[in-house]
C-alpha positions in Angstrom: -46.2 -15.9 11.6 -42.7 -15.5 13.0 -41.3 -17.8 10.3 -43.0 -15.7 7.6 -42.5 -12.2 8.9 -39.5 -10.1 8.1 -39.0 -6.8 9.9 -41.5 -4.4 8.4 -42.7 -6.7 5.7 -45.2 -9.4 5.1 -45.8 -10.3 1.5 -46.4 -13.1 -1.0 -42.6 -13.2 -1.5 -42.1 -13.9 2.3 -44.6 -16.7 2.1 -42.9 -18.3 -1.0 -39.5 -17.9 0.6 -40.7 -19.6 3.8 -42.6 -22.5 2.1 -39.6 -23.2 -0.2 -37.1 -23.2 2.6 -35.4 -20.2 1.0 -34.8 -21.9 -2.3 -37.0 -19.6 -4.4 -35.6 -16.2 -3.9 -34.8 -13.4 -6.3 -36.6 -15.0 -9.2 -38.7 -13.2 -11.8 -41.9 -15.0 -12.8 -42.7 -15.4 -16.4 -46.2 -15.8 -17.9 -47.3 -19.4 -18.6 -50.1 -19.4 -21.1 -50.4 -23.2 -21.1 -51.3 -23.3 -17.4 -53.9 -20.6 -17.6 -57.4 -22.1 -17.1 -59.5 -19.3 -18.5 -59.6 -15.7 -19.6 -59.9 -14.3 -16.1 -56.8 -16.0 -14.7 -53.2 -15.4 -15.5 -50.4 -17.8 -14.5 -46.8 -17.0 -13.8 -43.9 -19.5 -13.3 -40.6 -18.9 -11.6 -37.6 -21.2 -11.5 -35.3 -21.2 -8.6 -31.7 -20.2 -9.4 -30.2 -22.5 -6.7 -32.3 -25.7 -7.1 -34.6 -27.4 -9.5 -37.6 -26.1 -7.5 -40.2 -23.8 -9.0 -43.3 -21.8 -8.1 -46.5 -21.2 -10.1 -48.6 -18.1 -9.1 -52.2 -17.9 -10.2 -53.6 -14.3 -10.3 -56.8 -12.6 -11.4 -56.1 -10.9 -14.8 -57.8 -7.6 -14.1 -57.0 -6.9 -10.5 -53.6 -8.8 -10.6 -54.4 -10.2 -7.1 -52.8 -13.6 -6.5 -55.3 -16.3 -5.7 -53.2 -19.3 -5.5 -49.7 -20.7 -5.6 -47.9 -24.0 -6.1 -44.4 -24.6 -5.0 -42.7 -27.8 -6.3 -39.3 -29.2 -5.6 -38.7 -32.2 -7.9 -35.5 -33.1 -6.1 -37.2 -33.7 -2.8 -40.6 -34.7 -4.1 -42.1 -31.9 -2.1 -45.0 -29.7 -3.1 -47.3 -27.1 -1.5 -50.6 -25.8 -2.9 -52.0 -22.7 -1.3 -55.3 -20.9 -1.9 -55.2 -17.2 -1.2 -58.5 -15.7 -0.1 -59.6 -12.1 0.3 -62.2 -12.1 3.0 -63.6 -9.5 5.3 -61.4 -8.5 8.2 -61.5 -10.9 11.2 -63.0 -9.7 14.5 -60.8 -7.8 17.0 -60.8 -10.8 19.4 -59.0 -12.9 16.7 -55.9 -10.7 17.3 -56.2 -10.4 21.1 -53.4 -12.4 22.9 -55.2 -12.1 26.2 -58.4 -13.7 24.8 -56.3 -16.4 23.3 -54.5 -17.1 26.6 -57.8 -17.3 28.4 -59.2 -19.8 25.9 -56.0 -21.8 25.9 -56.6 -22.7 29.5 -60.0 -24.3 28.7 -60.0 -28.1 29.1 -62.0 -29.0 26.0 -59.5 -27.6 23.4 -57.9 -29.6 20.7 -55.2 -28.6 18.1 -57.7 -27.6 15.5 -59.8 -25.5 17.8 -56.7 -23.7 19.1 -55.2 -23.2 15.6 -58.4 -21.5 14.3 -59.7 -20.0 17.5 -61.9 -16.9 16.8 -61.6 -17.3 13.1 -64.8 -16.4 11.3 -65.6 -17.8 7.8 -67.0 -15.0 5.5 -69.7 -17.4 4.3 -70.7 -18.3 7.9 -69.5 -21.9 7.6 -68.3 -23.6 10.8 -64.5 -23.8 11.1 -63.6 -25.8 14.2 -64.9 -28.8 16.2 -65.9 -26.2 18.9 -68.0 -24.4 16.3 -69.8 -27.7 15.5 -70.5 -28.3 19.2 -71.9 -24.8 19.7 -74.4 -25.5 16.9 -75.4 -28.8 18.4 -73.9 -30.9 15.6 
């Protein structure tokens, strides 16, 4: 989060800037009709002005909400695909640093359990190995 956040701002632009190592800044996306997959989805492409890298943003046509993005750097052979979801708000414990510190001290943690600790899937699916163990799987 520290890498993505700028003072007073957290936006799709900050995510794109972070994932592209700052190479995709101050670009204006243009609609890409060839990449659109259906009537409900609109696709925008933006070319970096300082590198051959580009970003493709997938958005819902009516609401204009972005639902995905692809960052591609042909010079480095680097790409990132991200799915953007709009789920219900996470429980308060998800944002509690004291609860995280308490769980961090538990011996049976692994990287996945720590990275997604307290995260709740809006469909009720299990998220971590710890969730699996608590369900007896």
